[in-house]
DRENDO-1510 file (C-alpha; in Angstrom, 1 decimal, always signed):
<recs>
REC; n; res; u; v; w
REC; 1; UNK; -3.1; +6.5; -24.1 .
REC; 2; UNK; -2.8; +2.7; -23.5 .
REC; 3; UNK; -1.7; +1.9; -20.0 .
REC; 4; UNK; -0.2; -1.5; -19.1 .
REC; 5; UNK; +0.0; -2.7; -15.5 .
REC; 6; UNK; +2.6; -5.3; -14.8 .
REC; 7; UNK; +5.0; -6.6; -12.2 .
REC; 8; UNK; +7.8; -4.2; -11.5 .
REC; 9; UNK; +11.2; -5.4; -12.6 .
REC; 10; UNK; +14.8; -4.3; -11.9 .
REC; 11; UNK; +14.9; -2.4; -15.2 .
REC; 12; UNK; +12.0; -0.2; -13.8 .
REC; 13; UNK; +14.1; +1.0; -10.8 .
REC; 14; UNK; +15.2; +4.3; -12.3 .
REC; 15; UNK; +11.7; +5.0; -13.7 .
REC; 16; UNK; +10.1; +4.4; -10.3 .
REC; 17; UNK; +12.7; +6.7; -8.7 .
REC; 18; UNK; +11.9; +9.5; -11.2 .
REC; 19; UNK; +8.2; +8.9; -10.7 .
REC; 20; UNK; +8.3; +9.1; -6.9 .
REC; 21; UNK; +10.5; +12.2; -7.1 .
REC; 22; UNK; +8.0; +13.9; -9.5 .
REC; 23; UNK; +5.0; +12.8; -7.4 .
REC; 24; UNK; +6.3; +13.7; -3.9 .
REC; 25; UNK; +9.1; +16.3; -4.5 .
REC; 26; UNK; +12.8; +15.9; -4.0 .
REC; 27; UNK; +13.0; +15.6; -0.2 .
REC; 28; UNK; +10.0; +13.3; +0.4 .
REC; 29; UNK; +10.7; +11.5; -2.8 .
REC; 30; UNK; +14.2; +10.5; -1.7 .
REC; 31; UNK; +12.8; +9.2; +1.5 .
REC; 32; UNK; +10.1; +7.2; -0.3 .
REC; 33; UNK; +12.6; +5.8; -2.8 .
REC; 34; UNK; +14.7; +4.6; +0.2 .
REC; 35; UNK; +11.6; +3.0; +1.7 .
REC; 36; UNK; +10.7; +1.2; -1.5 .
REC; 37; UNK; +14.3; -0.2; -1.8 .
REC; 38; UNK; +14.3; -1.2; +1.9 .
REC; 39; UNK; +10.9; -2.9; +1.7 .
REC; 40; UNK; +11.9; -4.9; -1.4 .
REC; 41; UNK; +15.1; -6.1; +0.4 .
REC; 42; UNK; +13.4; -6.7; +3.8 .
REC; 43; UNK; +12.7; -10.4; +4.4 .
REC; 44; UNK; +10.0; -9.5; +6.9 .
REC; 45; UNK; +8.1; -7.6; +4.1 .
REC; 46; UNK; +8.1; -10.6; +1.8 .
REC; 47; UNK; +6.3; -11.4; -0.3 .
REC; 48; UNK; +5.9; -7.9; -1.7 .
REC; 49; UNK; +3.7; -7.1; -4.7 .
REC; 50; UNK; +5.3; -4.3; -6.6 .
REC; 51; UNK; +3.5; -3.2; -9.8 .
REC; 52; UNK; +4.1; -0.5; -12.3 .
REC; 53; UNK; +1.8; +1.2; -14.8 .
REC; 54; UNK; +3.6; +2.0; -18.0 .
REC; 55; UNK; +2.8; +3.7; -21.3 .
REC; 56; UNK; +5.3; +3.5; -24.2 .
REC; 57; UNK; +7.7; +1.8; -21.7 .
REC; 58; UNK; +7.6; +4.9; -19.4 .
REC; 59; UNK; +6.8; +4.3; -15.8 .
REC; 60; UNK; +3.8; +6.5; -14.9 .
REC; 61; UNK; +2.6; +4.7; -11.8 .
REC; 62; UNK; +3.8; +2.4; -9.0 .
REC; 63; UNK; +2.3; +0.6; -6.1 .
REC; 64; UNK; +3.8; -1.6; -3.4 .
REC; 65; UNK; +2.2; -4.0; -1.0 .
REC; 66; UNK; +4.3; -5.5; +1.8 .
REC; 67; UNK; +3.5; -8.3; +4.2 .
REC; 68; UNK; +2.0; -7.5; +7.6 .
REC; 69; UNK; +0.6; -9.5; +10.4 .
REC; 70; UNK; -2.2; -9.0; +12.8 .
REC; 71; UNK; -1.7; -9.8; +16.5 .
REC; 72; UNK; -5.1; -11.2; +17.5 .
REC; 73; UNK; -6.5; -13.8; +19.8 .
REC; 74; UNK; -8.4; -15.2; +16.9 .
REC; 75; UNK; -7.2; -17.2; +13.9 .
REC; 76; UNK; -4.0; -16.3; +12.2 .
REC; 77; UNK; -4.5; -13.9; +9.3 .
REC; 78; UNK; -2.6; -13.1; +6.2 .
REC; 79; UNK; -2.3; -9.3; +5.7 .
REC; 80; UNK; -0.6; -6.7; +3.6 .
REC; 81; UNK; +0.0; -3.0; +3.8 .
REC; 82; UNK; -0.3; -0.8; +0.7 .
REC; 83; UNK; +2.5; +1.8; +0.8 .
REC; 84; UNK; +3.4; +3.7; -1.3 .
REC; 85; UNK; +1.2; +4.5; -4.3 .
REC; 86; UNK; +2.4; +7.1; -6.8 .
REC; 87; UNK; +1.1; +8.3; -10.2 .
REC; 88; UNK; +2.9; +10.9; -12.2 .
REC; 89; UNK; +1.4; +14.3; -11.4 .
REC; 90; UNK; +0.6; +15.1; -15.0 .
REC; 91; UNK; -1.5; +11.9; -15.3 .
REC; 92; UNK; -3.4; +11.9; -11.9 .
REC; 93; UNK; -7.1; +11.7; -12.2 .
REC; 94; UNK; -7.0; +9.4; -15.2 .
REC; 95; UNK; -7.7; +6.1; -13.4 .
REC; 96; UNK; -4.0; +4.9; -13.3 .
REC; 97; UNK; -4.0; +4.7; -9.5 .
REC; 98; UNK; -7.2; +2.8; -9.6 .
REC; 99; UNK; -5.8; +0.3; -12.1 .
REC; 100; UNK; -2.8; -0.3; -9.8 .
REC; 101; UNK; -4.9; -0.7; -6.7 .
REC; 102; UNK; -7.4; -3.0; -8.4 .
REC; 103; UNK; -4.6; -5.2; -10.0 .
REC; 104; UNK; -2.7; -5.3; -6.7 .
REC; 105; UNK; -5.8; -6.3; -4.6 .
REC; 106; UNK; -6.6; -9.0; -7.2 .
REC; 107; UNK; -3.1; -10.5; -7.0 .
REC; 108; UNK; -3.3; -10.4; -3.2 .
REC; 109; UNK; -6.7; -12.1; -3.1 .
REC; 110; UNK; -5.4; -14.8; -5.5 .
REC; 111; UNK; -2.4; -15.3; -3.1 .
REC; 112; UNK; -4.8; -15.9; -0.2 .
REC; 113; UNK; -4.3; -12.6; +1.6 .
REC; 114; UNK; -7.1; -11.9; +4.1 .
REC; 115; UNK; -6.8; -8.2; +4.8 .
REC; 116; UNK; -5.1; -5.2; +3.3 .
REC; 117; UNK; -4.4; -2.0; +5.3 .
REC; 118; UNK; -3.5; +1.5; +4.1 .
REC; 119; UNK; -2.7; +4.8; +5.8 .
REC; 120; UNK; -3.9; +7.2; +3.1 .
REC; 121; UNK; -6.3; +9.7; +1.8 .
REC; 122; UNK; -9.8; +9.0; +3.3 .
REC; 123; UNK; -11.5; +10.4; +0.2 .
REC; 124; UNK; -9.6; +8.2; -2.2 .
REC; 125; UNK; -9.2; +4.7; -0.8 .
REC; 126; UNK; -12.9; +4.1; +0.1 .
REC; 127; UNK; -13.6; +4.1; -3.7 .
REC; 128; UNK; -11.6; +0.9; -3.8 .
REC; 129; UNK; -13.4; -0.8; -0.9 .
REC; 130; UNK; -11.3; +0.4; +2.0 .
REC; 131; UNK; -13.1; +1.4; +5.3 .
REC; 132; UNK; -11.9; +2.9; +8.5 .
REC; 133; UNK; -9.8; +0.3; +10.4 .
REC; 134; UNK; -9.7; +1.7; +13.9 .
REC; 135; UNK; -13.5; +1.5; +14.4 .
REC; 136; UNK; -13.4; -2.1; +13.2 .
REC; 137; UNK; -10.9; -3.0; +15.9 .
REC; 138; UNK; -7.6; -2.8; +14.1 .
REC; 139; UNK; -4.9; -0.7; +15.6 .
REC; 140; UNK; -2.1; +0.7; +13.4 .
REC; 141; UNK; +1.6; -0.1; +14.2 .
REC; 142; UNK; +1.9; +3.4; +15.7 .
REC; 143; UNK; -0.9; +5.5; +17.1 .
REC; 144; UNK; -2.8; +7.6; +14.6 .
REC; 145; UNK; -4.0; +11.0; +15.8 .
REC; 146; UNK; -7.8; +11.1; +16.4 .
REC; 147; UNK; -8.2; +13.9; +13.7 .
REC; 148; UNK; -6.6; +11.5; +11.2 .
REC; 149; UNK; -8.3; +8.2; +12.3 .
REC; 150; UNK; -10.2; +8.0; +9.0 .
REC; 151; UNK; -6.9; +7.7; +7.1 .
REC; 152; UNK; -6.2; +4.3; +8.7 .
REC; 153; UNK; -8.2; +1.9; +6.6 .
REC; 154; UNK; -8.7; -1.8; +5.9 .
REC; 155; UNK; -10.2; -4.0; +3.2 .
REC; 156; UNK; -11.1; -7.6; +3.6 .
REC; 157; UNK; -10.3; -9.8; +0.7 .
REC; 158; UNK; -11.8; -12.9; +2.5 .
REC; 159; UNK; -15.4; -12.2; +3.6 .
REC; 160; UNK; -16.3; -12.7; +7.2 .
REC; 161; UNK; -13.3; -11.3; +8.9 .
REC; 162; UNK; -14.3; -7.7; +9.6 .
REC; 163; UNK; -16.5; -7.6; +12.7 .
REC; 164; UNK; -15.3; -11.1; +13.8 .
REC; 165; UNK; -11.6; -10.4; +14.4 .
REC; 166; UNK; -9.6; -7.4; +15.7 .
REC; 167; UNK; -6.1; -6.8; +16.8 .
REC; 168; UNK; -2.9; -4.8; +16.3 .
REC; 169; UNK; -1.3; -4.6; +12.9 .
REC; 170; UNK; +2.5; -5.2; +12.7 .
REC; 171; UNK; +4.3; -4.1; +9.6 .
REC; 172; UNK; +7.6; -5.1; +8.1 .
REC; 173; UNK; +10.8; -4.0; +9.8 .
REC; 174; UNK; +11.5; -1.4; +7.1 .
REC; 175; UNK; +8.1; +0.2; +7.6 .
REC; 176; UNK; +8.3; +0.1; +11.4 .
REC; 177; UNK; +9.3; +3.7; +11.9 .
REC; 178; UNK; +6.9; +6.4; +13.4 .
REC; 179; UNK; +7.7; +8.9; +10.6 .
REC; 180; UNK; +5.8; +6.6; +8.1 .
REC; 181; UNK; +2.7; +6.6; +10.3 .
REC; 182; UNK; +1.7; +10.2; +10.1 .
REC; 183; UNK; -1.1; +11.3; +7.8 .
</recs>
């Protein structure tokens, strides 16, 4: 099954909505669909990187990165937050999520983004170079429970930042809601 990863377009909206509903269920899916729409429209989230994975013109995966900033006493940093990532349940475990993460990180690196943060599964994202952010001095926009501290992760796209800089991450307005910061 050939999979193509490309920039999401308006024509993909319904496919993304169907994918998110299938991946997260009707209730959570509806909330995530709203979050995606809000982030895409939110000027404080720009620029966003929104990618889809397709096969036979069917959306089978989606990833979104939105702009963030790091409040630090050090140099100004360019940062993004990965949220959400969805792969159709029938196709999970086939590398589609990995393709989306890899392509998204590559585009962000080319755009000069220094750091990428994610609140996600601590067994999945380290495979893609993410490491625990809290122990490296980066606080999440909202407190993360100690039992879930490993779910708050960071990846440096410009070497030399981790260990040299720390601070509090501030997300886009649409993502600035405590309900999005529970793992």
